[in-house]
DRENLO-723545 format. One record per residue (C-alpha): x, y, z; residue number from 1. Coordinates in steps of 0.5 Angstrom, whole numbers. Example, Ala and Ser with C-alpha at 12.3 -4.5 7.8 and 13.67 -1.06 7.14 Angstrom:
BEGIN
<X:25; Y:-9; Z:16; i:1>
<X:27; Y:-2; Z:14; i:2>
end
This chain:
BEGIN
<X:-31; Y:-24; Z:-126; i:1>
<X:-30; Y:-17; Z:-122; i:2>
<X:-38; Y:-18; Z:-121; i:3>
<X:-37; Y:-25; Z:-118; i:4>
<X:-31; Y:-22; Z:-113; i:5>
<X:-35; Y:-16; Z:-111; i:6>
<X:-41; Y:-21; Z:-109; i:7>
<X:-36; Y:-25; Z:-105; i:8>
<X:-33; Y:-19; Z:-102; i:9>
<X:-40; Y:-16; Z:-100; i:10>
<X:-42; Y:-23; Z:-97; i:11>
<X:-36; Y:-24; Z:-93; i:12>
<X:-37; Y:-17; Z:-91; i:13>
<X:-44; Y:-18; Z:-89; i:14>
<X:-42; Y:-25; Z:-85; i:15>
<X:-36; Y:-21; Z:-81; i:16>
<X:-41; Y:-15; Z:-79; i:17>
<X:-46; Y:-20; Z:-76; i:18>
<X:-40; Y:-23; Z:-72; i:19>
<X:-38; Y:-17; Z:-69; i:20>
<X:-37; Y:-17; Z:-62; i:21>
<X:-36; Y:-11; Z:-57; i:22>
<X:-32; Y:-12; Z:-51; i:23>
<X:-32; Y:-9; Z:-44; i:24>
<X:-28; Y:-9; Z:-38; i:25>
<X:-29; Y:-7; Z:-31; i:26>
<X:-26; Y:-7; Z:-24; i:27>
<X:-32; Y:-10; Z:-20; i:28>
<X:-28; Y:-10; Z:-13; i:29>
<X:-27; Y:-2; Z:-14; i:30>
<X:-34; Y:-1; Z:-15; i:31>
<X:-36; Y:-5; Z:-9; i:32>
<X:-31; Y:-2; Z:-5; i:33>
<X:-34; Y:5; Z:-6; i:34>
<X:-41; Y:3; Z:-6; i:35>
<X:-44; Y:8; Z:-1; i:36>
<X:-47; Y:2; Z:3; i:37>
<X:-40; Y:-1; Z:4; i:38>
<X:-39; Y:4; Z:9; i:39>
<X:-45; Y:1; Z:13; i:40>
<X:-43; Y:-6; Z:12; i:41>
<X:-36; Y:-5; Z:14; i:42>
<X:-38; Y:-1; Z:21; i:43>
<X:-43; Y:-7; Z:23; i:44>
<X:-37; Y:-12; Z:22; i:45>
<X:-32; Y:-8; Z:26; i:46>
<X:-37; Y:-7; Z:31; i:47>
<X:-39; Y:-14; Z:32; i:48>
<X:-31; Y:-16; Z:31; i:49>
<X:-30; Y:-11; Z:37; i:50>
<X:-35; Y:-15; Z:41; i:51>
<X:-31; Y:-21; Z:40; i:52>
<X:-25; Y:-18; Z:41; i:53>
<X:-27; Y:-16; Z:48; i:54>
<X:-29; Y:-23; Z:50; i:55>
<X:-22; Y:-25; Z:47; i:56>
<X:-19; Y:-20; Z:52; i:57>
<X:-23; Y:-23; Z:58; i:58>
<X:-21; Y:-30; Z:56; i:59>
<X:-14; Y:-28; Z:55; i:60>
<X:-14; Y:-25; Z:62; i:61>
<X:-17; Y:-30; Z:66; i:62>
<X:-12; Y:-35; Z:63; i:63>
<X:-6; Y:-31; Z:65; i:64>
<X:-9; Y:-30; Z:72; i:65>
<X:-10; Y:-37; Z:73; i:66>
<X:-3; Y:-39; Z:69; i:67>
<X:1; Y:-34; Z:74; i:68>
<X:-3; Y:-37; Z:80; i:69>
<X:0; Y:-44; Z:77; i:70>
<X:7; Y:-42; Z:76; i:71>
<X:7; Y:-38; Z:83; i:72>
<X:4; Y:-44; Z:87; i:73>
<X:4; Y:-50; Z:83; i:74>
<X:11; Y:-53; Z:86; i:75>
<X:7; Y:-53; Z:93; i:76>
<X:1; Y:-56; Z:91; i:77>
<X:-1; Y:-63; Z:92; i:78>
<X:0; Y:-67; Z:85; i:79>
<X:-8; Y:-68; Z:85; i:80>
<X:-9; Y:-60; Z:85; i:81>
<X:-3; Y:-59; Z:80; i:82>
<X:-6; Y:-64; Z:75; i:83>
<X:-13; Y:-61; Z:76; i:84>
<X:-10; Y:-54; Z:75; i:85>
<X:-6; Y:-56; Z:69; i:86>
<X:-13; Y:-59; Z:66; i:87>
<X:-16; Y:-53; Z:67; i:88>
<X:-11; Y:-49; Z:64; i:89>
<X:-11; Y:-53; Z:58; i:90>
<X:-18; Y:-53; Z:57; i:91>
<X:-18; Y:-45; Z:58; i:92>
<X:-13; Y:-45; Z:52; i:93>
<X:-17; Y:-50; Z:48; i:94>
<X:-23; Y:-46; Z:49; i:95>
<X:-20; Y:-40; Z:47; i:96>
<X:-17; Y:-43; Z:40; i:97>
<X:-24; Y:-46; Z:39; i:98>
<X:-28; Y:-39; Z:40; i:99>
<X:-23; Y:-36; Z:36; i:100>
<X:-24; Y:-41; Z:30; i:101>
<X:-32; Y:-39; Z:31; i:102>
<X:-31; Y:-32; Z:31; i:103>
<X:-27; Y:-32; Z:25; i:104>
<X:-33; Y:-36; Z:22; i:105>
<X:-38; Y:-32; Z:24; i:106>
<X:-35; Y:-25; Z:22; i:107>
<X:-34; Y:-29; Z:15; i:108>
<X:-41; Y:-30; Z:15; i:109>
<X:-43; Y:-24; Z:17; i:110>
<X:-39; Y:-20; Z:12; i:111>
<X:-42; Y:-25; Z:6; i:112>
<X:-49; Y:-24; Z:9; i:113>
<X:-48; Y:-16; Z:8; i:114>
<X:-44; Y:-16; Z:2; i:115>
<X:-48; Y:-21; Z:-2; i:116>
<X:-54; Y:-16; Z:-4; i:117>
<X:-49; Y:-11; Z:-6; i:118>
<X:-45; Y:-16; Z:-10; i:119>
<X:-52; Y:-18; Z:-13; i:120>
<X:-53; Y:-10; Z:-15; i:121>
<X:-47; Y:-10; Z:-18; i:122>
<X:-48; Y:-16; Z:-22; i:123>
<X:-55; Y:-14; Z:-24; i:124>
<X:-52; Y:-7; Z:-26; i:125>
<X:-46; Y:-10; Z:-31; i:126>
<X:-52; Y:-15; Z:-34; i:127>
<X:-56; Y:-8; Z:-35; i:128>
<X:-50; Y:-4; Z:-38; i:129>
<X:-48; Y:-10; Z:-43; i:130>
<X:-55; Y:-11; Z:-45; i:131>
<X:-57; Y:-4; Z:-46; i:132>
<X:-50; Y:-2; Z:-50; i:133>
<X:-49; Y:-9; Z:-54; i:134>
<X:-43; Y:-12; Z:-50; i:135>
<X:-42; Y:-19; Z:-52; i:136>
<X:-37; Y:-20; Z:-46; i:137>
<X:-35; Y:-16; Z:-40; i:138>
<X:-29; Y:-18; Z:-37; i:139>
<X:-28; Y:-17; Z:-29; i:140>
<X:-20; Y:-14; Z:-29; i:141>
<X:-21; Y:-15; Z:-21; i:142>
<X:-21; Y:-23; Z:-21; i:143>
<X:-14; Y:-23; Z:-25; i:144>
<X:-17; Y:-27; Z:-30; i:145>
<X:-17; Y:-22; Z:-36; i:146>
<X:-17; Y:-25; Z:-43; i:147>
<X:-18; Y:-19; Z:-47; i:148>
<X:-15; Y:-12; Z:-45; i:149>
<X:-18; Y:-8; Z:-50; i:150>
<X:-25; Y:-6; Z:-50; i:151>
<X:-29; Y:-1; Z:-47; i:152>
<X:-28; Y:1; Z:-39; i:153>
<X:-36; Y:0; Z:-37; i:154>
<X:-34; Y:2; Z:-30; i:155>
<X:-37; Y:9; Z:-31; i:156>
<X:-44; Y:6; Z:-34; i:157>
<X:-44; Y:1; Z:-28; i:158>
<X:-43; Y:7; Z:-23; i:159>
<X:-48; Y:11; Z:-27; i:160>
<X:-53; Y:5; Z:-27; i:161>
<X:-52; Y:4; Z:-19; i:162>
<X:-53; Y:12; Z:-18; i:163>
<X:-46; Y:13; Z:-16; i:164>
end
């Protein structure tokens, strides 16, 4: 009987040891923000944004100048001129709004284009660390979807793999 219980205990131990899982966690956002090439990407995005800001400022100045003229002379103009100036002001305002939306879209695309290679490098490094160190799961704490708070912080291993 003791022998049977001992065998069952050994079989159970062997079965559970085969199920042992290793968990890790990482803050991938922190790593992305501290990658050396991140500064270059940020500089490129800011330079493009500055170009857009200059154009927006020019457009706003044009609109303000025309609006000031409209306010100063609008009451003295014939109806046809006043209506034309109102349409022109509305068109300028609408053009600025459309340009603003286009700028936001283009800056988001530029950021995505510049960040995607970094995101892919981090993902490859995480995959490599997971495979090399026998992790079953590595959770990203920056996504807010952490389901396990224990485990090993693999950030140092990933930084090392990235040469940081």
